[in-house]
C-alpha positions in Angstrom: 50.9 65.3 -45.0 51.5 61.7 -44.0 49.2 58.8 -43.6 47.5 58.3 -40.2 49.5 56.7 -37.5 47.9 57.7 -34.2 50.9 56.6 -32.1 53.4 58.7 -33.9 54.1 62.0 -32.2 55.8 63.4 -35.3 52.7 62.6 -37.4 50.7 64.7 -35.0 53.2 67.6 -35.2 53.5 67.5 -39.0 49.7 67.5 -39.4 49.3 70.2 -36.6 47.2 68.0 -34.5 49.3 69.0 -31.5 51.3 72.2 -31.1 55.0 72.4 -31.7 56.9 75.5 -32.8 57.4 74.6 -36.5 60.1 76.8 -38.1 60.0 75.2 -41.6 57.7 72.9 -43.5 57.4 71.9 -47.1 56.0 68.8 -48.9 59.1 66.6 -47.9 60.1 67.7 -44.4 59.0 69.5 -41.2 61.4 71.3 -38.9 60.4 72.2 -35.3 62.1 73.2 -32.0 62.9 70.3 -29.7 60.7 70.3 -26.6 63.7 69.5 -24.4 66.6 71.4 -26.0 70.2 70.2 -25.3 71.7 73.4 -26.9 70.5 77.0 -27.4 69.4 75.9 -30.9 68.0 72.4 -31.0 65.8 71.6 -34.0 64.3 68.4 -35.2 64.3 67.8 -39.0 61.6 65.2 -39.7 60.6 63.5 -42.9 56.9 63.9 -43.7 57.0 60.4 -45.1 57.1 57.8 -42.3 60.6 56.2 -42.5 61.2 54.2 -39.3 65.1 54.2 -39.2 68.1 55.0 -41.4 68.0 51.3 -42.3 64.6 51.7 -43.8 65.6 54.4 -46.3 65.1 53.1 -49.9 66.5 54.3 -53.2 63.5 56.7 -53.8 64.0 58.3 -50.4 67.4 59.6 -51.3 65.7 62.9 -52.5 64.0 63.4 -49.2 67.2 62.6 -47.2 69.3 64.9 -49.4 66.7 67.6 -48.9 67.0 67.2 -45.1 70.7 68.1 -45.3 70.2 70.9 -47.9 67.6 72.6 -45.7 69.7 72.1 -42.6 72.4 74.1 -44.2 69.9 76.9 -45.1 68.4 76.8 -41.6 72.0 77.1 -40.1 72.4 80.4 -42.0 69.0 81.6 -40.8 70.0 80.9 -37.1 73.5 82.4 -37.7 75.3 79.2 -36.8 76.7 78.2 -40.2 80.1 79.8 -39.5 80.4 79.0 -35.8 79.3 75.4 -36.3 76.5 73.0 -35.6 76.0 69.3 -35.2 73.6 67.0 -37.1 72.7 63.7 -35.3 70.5 60.8 -36.2 70.2 57.8 -34.0 69.4 54.4 -35.5 67.7 51.7 -33.3 67.9 50.9 -29.6 71.6 50.7 -29.0 71.9 54.3 -30.4 69.0 55.3 -28.2 66.5 56.0 -31.0 63.3 56.8 -29.0 60.9 57.8 -31.8 60.9 55.4 -34.8 60.3 58.0 -37.4 63.5 59.2 -39.2 64.7 62.5 -37.9 67.9 64.5 -37.5 68.8 66.7 -34.6 70.3 70.0 -35.5 72.2 71.5 -32.5 74.2 74.7 -32.2 74.5 78.1 -30.6 77.3 77.1 -28.3 80.5 75.0 -28.1 79.3 71.4 -28.3 82.4 69.7 -27.1 84.7 67.1 -28.7 82.3 64.1 -28.6 81.2 62.8 -32.0 
C-alpha cells in the first residue's frame, strides 16, 4: 500500500505486517481500532500515503483528506454514533502531542465526550 518505512507503525498496520483490528481499508485510507481506546469507540483513520503532519498536506492530497472525512461520516453511521455525536481529532507536531508522524485522525464516540474542544 505505501512505500517501505520500517520505523512507521502505521505502515506495518496498513500492510498487515503486524496485527490491528482493521475495520475499513481502500486504496486511500485504512481505519483500525485504537490499541488504547479513550472512548467506547476509538478508531484511527490513517492515510495510506505517508503524510507526516497536517502541514505537509499538498494540493493533490486534498482528495485523500476529503475522503478521510467522508468515510468518517459513513463509519459513524455503521457504529450508530452519527446521531448521538462523535469527535474527530488530528494533532499536529509536538506542542499538540502528535506522537506518530503519519497523518491520522482519531474518531471517538459512544459516550458523552465532555465540553473540551
